[in-house]
C-alpha positions in Angstrom: 89.9 99.7 135.5 88.5 96.4 135.2 87.2 96.2 131.4 84.2 93.9 133.0 83.3 97.5 134.1 83.4 99.1 130.7 80.0 98.6 129.2 78.0 100.8 126.6 76.5 102.7 129.4 80.1 104.1 130.6 79.8 106.0 127.1 76.8 108.0 127.7 78.4 109.0 130.9 82.0 109.7 129.8 81.9 110.7 126.1 80.7 113.4 124.0 77.3 112.2 122.5 78.2 113.2 119.1 77.8 109.6 118.4 75.6 107.2 119.1 77.5 103.4 119.0 75.9 100.6 118.9 74.9 98.3 121.7 77.4 95.8 121.2 81.3 96.2 122.2 83.7 94.7 119.8 86.8 93.4 121.2 88.5 91.3 118.9 88.1 90.7 115.2 90.1 88.5 112.4 89.2 88.5 108.7 85.9 89.9 108.5 84.7 88.3 111.4 84.1 90.0 115.0 83.3 89.1 118.1 81.8 91.6 120.9 82.5 91.3 124.8 80.4 88.1 125.2 82.1 86.3 122.5 79.3 86.6 120.3 80.0 86.4 116.5 79.7 89.0 113.9 80.7 89.5 110.5 81.3 92.2 109.1 80.3 94.3 105.5 80.7 97.7 107.3 84.7 97.5 107.3 85.2 100.1 109.8 83.7 102.8 107.2 85.6 101.6 103.9 88.5 101.2 106.3 89.5 97.4 107.0 90.5 96.8 103.4 92.4 93.5 104.3 89.8 92.7 107.0 90.7 92.8 111.1 94.1 91.7 112.7 96.0 90.9 109.2 99.3 88.8 109.4 101.1 91.3 107.0 99.3 94.3 109.1 100.4 93.2 112.5 104.0 91.9 111.5 104.7 95.8 110.0 103.4 97.4 112.9 105.1 95.1 115.6 108.2 95.6 113.6 108.3 99.0 113.3 106.6 99.6 117.1 110.2 98.0 118.2 112.2 100.5 116.3 110.9 104.0 116.3 107.2 105.5 116.2 107.3 109.3 116.2 109.9 111.9 114.9 107.7 114.7 113.6 108.3 116.6 110.6 112.3 117.9 111.6 113.4 114.9 110.5 112.0 112.3 107.8 111.8 108.7 108.2 112.2 105.9 106.0 108.9 104.2 106.0 107.3 107.8 105.1 109.7 107.7 101.8 109.3 104.4 101.0 105.4 104.8 101.0 105.5 108.0 99.5 108.5 106.4 96.8 105.3 103.4 96.3 102.3 105.6 95.8 104.1 108.1 93.3 105.2 105.1 91.0 101.4 103.8 91.0 99.9 106.9 90.2 99.6 109.8 88.9 101.1 111.6 91.1 104.3 113.0 91.7 105.0 114.3 95.3 102.3 113.1 98.2 102.2 115.1 101.6 101.0 112.8 104.8 98.9 113.7 107.4 96.6 111.5 110.0 93.0 111.4 108.3 90.9 112.1 104.8 89.4 115.3 106.3 92.9 116.4 107.0 93.9 114.9 103.8 91.0 117.2 101.7 91.9 120.0 104.2 95.7 120.3 102.6 94.5 119.6 99.2 92.2 122.4 99.4 94.7 124.6 100.8 96.9 123.9 98.5 94.4 124.7 95.8 94.2 128.1 97.0 97.6 129.0 98.0 98.6 127.7 93.9 96.1 129.9 92.8 97.3 133.1 94.9 101.0 132.4 93.9 100.2 131.9 90.2 97.2 134.2 89.6 96.4 136.2 92.0 94.6 136.4 95.1 91.1 136.9 92.5 91.4 133.2 92.0 90.2 131.8 95.1 86.6 130.5 94.5 85.9 126.7 95.4 83.5 124.7 93.4 82.0 121.4 95.2 79.3 119.5 94.9 75.3 119.0 96.8 75.7 116.1 98.7 79.1 115.8 98.9 81.1 114.7 101.8 84.4 116.2 102.4 85.1 115.7 106.4 84.1 117.4 109.6 86.7 120.3 110.1 85.3 124.0 109.5 86.7 124.3 106.1 86.2 120.8 104.7 82.7 120.8 106.2 82.5 124.4 104.3 83.1 122.5 101.2 81.3 119.2 101.7 77.6 119.9 100.4 75.3 119.0 102.9 73.6 121.8 105.0 73.0 119.8 108.6 76.8 119.8 109.0 77.4 123.6 109.0 74.1 124.1 111.0 75.5 125.7 114.3 79.4 126.6 113.1 78.6 129.3 110.5 79.9 132.0 109.6 82.3 129.1 107.7 84.7 130.0 104.8 83.8 131.7 102.1 84.4 131.6 98.1 82.7 128.3 98.1 79.7 127.1 95.7 78.3 123.8 94.9 76.6 122.2 92.0 74.3 119.4 91.8 76.5 116.0 91.5 76.6 114.7 87.6 75.7 117.9 86.1 78.0 119.5 83.9 75.6 121.8 82.7 75.3 122.9 86.2 79.3 123.2 86.4 79.6 125.3 83.5 77.9 128.2 84.5 79.0 128.2 87.5 83.1 128.1 86.7 84.7 130.7 85.7 88.4 132.2 85.6 88.3 132.9 89.4 88.1 129.4 90.0 91.1 128.1 92.0 89.6 123.8 92.2 87.2 122.1 91.7 86.6 119.2 93.8 84.4 115.5 93.0 83.9 112.7 94.7 84.5 109.7 91.7 81.9 107.9 94.2 79.7 110.0 96.3 79.9 108.0 99.4 78.0 109.4 102.4 75.6 111.3 99.9 74.5 107.8 98.9 76.7 105.7 97.3 76.4 107.4 93.8 79.0 106.9 91.0 79.8 109.6 88.6 79.2 108.7 85.2 82.3 109.0 83.0 81.2 112.0 80.7 80.6 114.0 83.4 84.1 113.4 84.8 85.6 113.9 81.4 84.2 117.3 81.0 84.9 118.1 84.8 88.5 118.0 84.0 88.3 119.7 79.9 86.1 122.4 82.0 88.8 122.8 85.0 91.7 122.7 82.2 89.7 125.9 80.3 89.4 127.8 83.1 92.8 127.3 85.0 91.3 125.7 87.4 92.9 122.4 89.4 90.6 119.3 89.5 90.9 117.7 93.2 89.6 114.1 93.6 88.2 112.9 97.0 89.3 109.5 97.0 88.8 108.7 100.3 86.1 106.6 100.5 87.2 105.1 97.0 91.0 104.4 96.8 93.2 102.2 98.0 91.6 99.1 96.0 87.5 99.2 96.6 86.7 99.9 93.1 88.9 97.1 92.1 91.7 99.7 91.0 94.5 101.2 93.1 92.3 104.6 92.8 88.8 105.3 91.1 90.5 107.7 89.0 92.1 105.2 87.1 89.0 103.0 87.0 87.6 106.1 84.5 91.2 107.1 82.8 90.4 110.6 84.2 93.2 112.2 86.0 92.8 114.7 88.6 95.5 117.1 89.7 95.3 116.6 93.2 94.3 113.6 95.2 92.9 113.1 98.5 93.2 109.5 100.2 93.0 107.5 103.6 90.3 105.6 105.1 92.0 102.4 103.7 95.3 103.9 103.6 96.4 102.6 107.1 93.9 99.3 106.9 92.7 100.1 110.7 95.9 102.7 111.2 95.1 106.4 111.3 96.8 107.9 107.8 96.0 110.3 105.2 97.5 111.7 102.2 97.5 114.0 99.7 98.7 113.3 96.3 99.5 116.2 93.7 101.5 116.8 90.2 104.4 118.4 90.2 103.2 121.2 88.5 101.0 122.2 91.9 103.1 120.7 94.4 105.8 123.7 94.7 103.0 126.2 96.0 103.3 124.2 99.3 106.7 125.4 100.0 108.3 125.3 103.5 106.6 126.6 106.2 103.0 127.0 104.1 101.3 123.6 105.7 102.0 120.5 108.2 101.1 118.0 110.6 102.6 117.1 113.8 101.5 113.2 113.3 102.1 113.4 109.7 104.1 110.5 107.8 104.8 109.5 111.6 106.8 106.0 110.9 103.9 103.4 112.8 101.4 104.4 110.2 103.6 104.7 107.1 105.0 101.1 107.6 101.4 99.9 108.2 100.3 101.8 105.0 103.2 100.1 102.9 102.1 96.8 104.0 98.6 97.5 102.6 99.5 98.8 99.5 102.1 95.8 99.3 99.2 93.6 99.7 96.8 94.6 97.5 98.8 94.4 94.7 99.5 91.2 94.9 98.5 89.8 91.7 94.9 88.8 91.6 93.9 90.6 94.5 92.5 93.8 92.7 90.8 92.2 89.9 89.5 89.7 92.2 87.1 92.6 93.4 84.8 92.9 90.8 83.6 89.1 91.3 83.0 89.6 94.6 81.3 92.8 94.2 79.3 90.4 91.3 78.7 87.8 94.1 77.1 91.0 96.6 74.9 91.6 93.5 73.4 88.3 92.7 72.6 87.9 96.7 71.0 91.0 97.1 68.7 90.0 93.9 68.0 87.1 95.4 66.8 88.8 98.2 64.9 91.5 96.8 62.5 88.7 94.7 61.4 87.8 98.2 60.7 91.2 99.5 60.8 94.3 96.6 62.6 96.3 99.1 65.8 97.5 97.3 65.0 100.4 94.5 68.2 100.1 93.0 71.7 98.5 93.8 74.5 100.5 92.7 78.5 101.6 93.2 81.5 100.0 92.1 83.7 97.4 93.6 83.0 96.7 96.9 81.3 100.0 97.9 77.7 99.1 97.4 74.7 101.0 98.1 71.1 99.7 98.3 68.3 102.7 97.9 65.4 101.4 99.5 61.9 101.7 98.1 59.7 105.2 99.0 57.7 102.9 101.1 61.3 102.4 103.3 62.8 105.8 103.0 63.7 106.9 106.1 64.2 103.3 107.7 68.0 102.3 106.5 68.7 102.6 110.3 66.2 100.2 111.2 67.7 97.4 108.9 71.2 98.4 110.3 70.0 97.7 113.8 67.9 94.2 112.6 70.9 93.1 110.9 73.2 93.9 113.8 70.7 91.3 116.0 71.3 88.8 113.6 74.9 88.7 113.3 75.7 91.1 110.8 77.5 95.0 110.9 76.7 97.2 108.1 76.1 100.7 107.5 74.1 103.3 106.2 74.8 106.3 103.6 71.8 108.9 104.5 68.7 107.9 105.7 67.1 105.5 102.7 70.3 104.0 102.0 71.7 100.5 102.8 75.5 100.5 102.8 78.4 97.5 102.2 82.1 98.6 102.4 83.7 95.1 103.2 87.3 93.8 103.3 88.4 93.2 99.7 89.6 90.2 100.6 86.4 89.0 102.1 85.5 85.1 102.0 82.8 84.3 99.5 81.3 82.3 102.3 81.2 84.9 104.7 79.5 86.7 101.8 76.9 84.6 101.4 76.5 84.0 105.9 76.0 87.9 106.0 73.6 87.9 103.0 71.6 85.2 104.9 71.2 87.7 108.3 70.1 90.5 106.3 67.5 88.2 104.5 66.8 87.1 108.0 66.9 90.9 109.3 64.8 92.3 106.7 61.7 89.7 107.2 62.3 90.5 111.0 61.6 94.3 110.0 58.9 94.1 107.6 57.0 91.6 109.8 56.9 94.2 112.4 
């Protein structure tokens, strides 16, 4: 097919309608800039939904992919490979984890985490200890198990009956968890920042309390760091910022910088429960993905890279404050590091997508986190000039939406 024939209209003809992509088709990216089929340039504050942690076509990632692509792509897990072992070693050196399981996505990383938690409880305590506690408004993926654990009913509609033994309590509410947790609880799963639920960070006392309650009931603590991990908060993982250590952690999105890869990290205390034959992934830990991911980690852990995240976050917040002085449409700006949520005032609730569409017209790509919250999840190395230029585009977009 001639690429000139691949228009946005073709999507509606050949793709299942579960997505509603924007009207442009990007064809090239470099750094924090993207170009569409017509050669029009955009600034990227969306970051592929917190994935393009080093922007587009970063030279180190292109080099890793190209070099590995000329050597070895796939083996399956009947054999291990050097990039997978090197990446696992690096992740265990940089985190609490002793062991790693590789897969392809955040949903798969959470699926592995939840299966490990249930199996660990089964092996060590018996089948009665199987319950999983999650939080309302959480998001953990789209598989049947992870969508059941997620705390948003709309994603379960039409897919019931969903797996049992799962309950949900309000986020940041320790008393609610205390009332729900019991010796039948196998695990509690929490996002250090609820991403899809509106970019809401956990309080320090909450995460500390969740850890304590899990210890009291011999329940495992799972941190879903699919969106918050790999530098997003200015720490390699958000748990390090809070100083609260989980038993299991899920990672994906930014882990591959744009190449699909997921990982479930855990301690030696729980890893043996996922014994030979209990879980698997054909593509998981493939040499291509692991080579790129290793390059991502090496770039992010270079001196000063993560330290610069908070300064860039401050630049965003100052720019947003200046915009809000003009328009008074932001109720709250929240998040940690370069995961930024901007809640609109009640007058504009339900209209977040209108601002995203208007911003795209101005040349800015950004996200929503529900109907009331705008979301930025840009490259962690986005140049200050691109931050300023993108915020100017947002300013122009807001002016147009308000004037309508």
